[in-house]
Every structure is written in C-alpha cells, then in structure tokens.
N, C-alpha and C positions, 0 to 999 in steps of 0.2 A: 853431089846428088847421087843417090844409089841407082843402079841400072834399072830397077823396076819402075822407079819414078820417071826416069828418062823416057821410057817407052809409053807411059801414060800421059805425059805432059801435053803432047799434041792433041790427044783425045779430049782432055780436060779443057784445054784452050778452045778447041772447036765447039765444045758443048756450051761454054760460057758465051762465046761469040754468037752462037745460034739463039740462045736464050735472050740475049740483048737485042738482036735483030727482031725477033718475034715480039718482044715487049714494046719496042719502039714502032713497030709496024702499025699498031692500033692507035697510036697517038693522034688525037684530033678527029677520030672517027667514032662512030657508034654512039649516037645520042644527040638529042637536040640541045641547043644552047638554052641555059636556064633563063627563065623570064626575069624581068626586073624585080618582081615581087619575091621570087625565090632567092635571088641574089641578096636583096635587102634582108630577108629572113636569116640567111646564112651569116651575114656580117653584123647583125644587130648586137648591141651590148648585152651581156649576160645579166647584168644587174644595174639598177639605177639607185643612186643615193640621194636622199633628200635630208638636208641638215635641219630644217625647221620650216614649219608652215608659216607663210606670210601672215601677219596679223590681219584681222578682218578690217575692212574699210570702215571709216567712221560713218555712222548712220546720217542720212540727209536730215536737214532741219525739218522738223514736223510743223504743220500749220498750227495756228493758235488753237488751244483746247476749247471745246464747247462744253456746255453742261452735260450733254449726252455722253461725251468722252469721259467725263469725270466719274460717271456712274458705271461705265463699262468695266468689267473685271478683265484686266489684261495682265499678262506675266510681266514682271519688271524687265526692262531692257538691260542687257549686260553693260557694265561700265566700260568706258573706252579704255581705261587702264586697269583691267581685271588681272590682279597679280597671280591668281591661281591659273588662269588661262595661259598667261605668259610662261609660268613655271612648267605647266603641263606640255607646252609646245616646244620650249627651248631649253630651259634650265635643267629639266629632269634628265636630260641625256648624260650629264656629268654628276649632278648633285644627288641623284638617286643611289648611285653606287660609290660615290666618292672618287670618281675618275681623276687621275693626275693630281691628287691632293685636294680636290674640291671638298669642302665640308659637306658631309651627308645631310640631306634634308631631315630635320627633326633631331639631329644628334647634338645635344646641348654641350657636350664636352668639346666637340669639334668647332662649334660656333663661339664658345666662350672667349677665346682670345680675339675674336673679330668684333664682338659686340661693342667694345669701348669706342670704336670708330664711329658708331652711330649710323643711323639710316643714311645721312648725307655722305658720310665717308665710304660706306659700303656701296652706295649707288654710284659714287664717283669711280670706285674700283671697277665696277661692272662697265661703266661707260667707256673707260679708257683701256680696260683690260688689265689683268694681273696674273703673273706666273703663266700657267698654261691656258688660262681663259682669255680668248680674244675679246676685243672691244664689243660691247653689247652682247656678250655671250655667243658671238658668232652670227648674230642676226642683225645686220645693219639697218633693217627696216623698222626695228623697234624704236619707239619714241622715248624720250627721257622719262616721261610720265609712266610709260609701261614698265620701264626698267625699275623705277622707284617703287611701283606697285608690286612688282615681283619680289624685290628686296624686302619690302614691308611684309609681304605674305610669308616669305621664308623665315624672317626674323620672328614673326609672331608665333611660329611653331616651336621655337626654342626658348621662349620667355616663360 
C-alpha cells in the first residue's frame, strides 16, 4: 500500500462505519405498518392465465310446448355441441397460427394428410392427445360430442 493510502484508510473506514450506523439506525422506524389490503396488493400476481373458457352448462329441460310457444318468434337455441363455439374458445389457441405443428384452420395443404383418418380418427386423436396437443385440446371439461363437433367444423373448412 502506498503511504498516501495508509493515511486515508482510517478516514475511509470511519466514514463507511458511520454511514452503516446511520442507515441501520432508521430500521423499523418511521412509518406505519401496511394494512392487510396494501400487503395483498403488493404481493398479488402480475398476470392471470386462462387456458379456455369452460363450456356453457346444458340448458335445463323445457316444459312441453304449447300452441302459443309454436307461434312465438324465438332465436334458435345454440346446439350443445356447437363446433364453432368450441373452436373459438379452445382450438383457436393453436390452430389459428399453427402452433407446435398444429394444422392451421382452413389450410387445405396442412389438413390433407390428416383427412384420410376421417372424423372418427381425428376426434380420437383430440380425445387422447397427439404430439404437442394435450387430451381434449387441453380442456378436460369438453364432452366427446363437443370434441367431435369441433373436428367436424374444422374439417368442413378444408373440404
């Protein structure tokens, strides 16, 4: 060590020690404890991920129709196995962009090698999972009929 540093070392050491003492002197003081609400806000997750909406519950059985009901103009009730709705809520996540090798929706060339398996074969692949696709496309709440309807909807777009 050079002589100039030797003379400054005690001053530097004392300065560092004084700074540490002053910094630690304020620990635990000055401020109220945060409320439970503030704490929860500080530790809440930054994002939430939802992989797919749960399918709508099946409508309850309707009472027997009366002649007045037959004449009433009502919108048709959505089918329990609406393929487009299933595609829009689950399948679109991968098939819209071709994620992980999934055949793109409406891409005839990508679907051509798969079509010989038929609707039954394709539906079975969805039910059990294939390659990167998990069983039921990642939504275990889907019924077999909903899976089949989604497959039929997707295949209809490439025929």
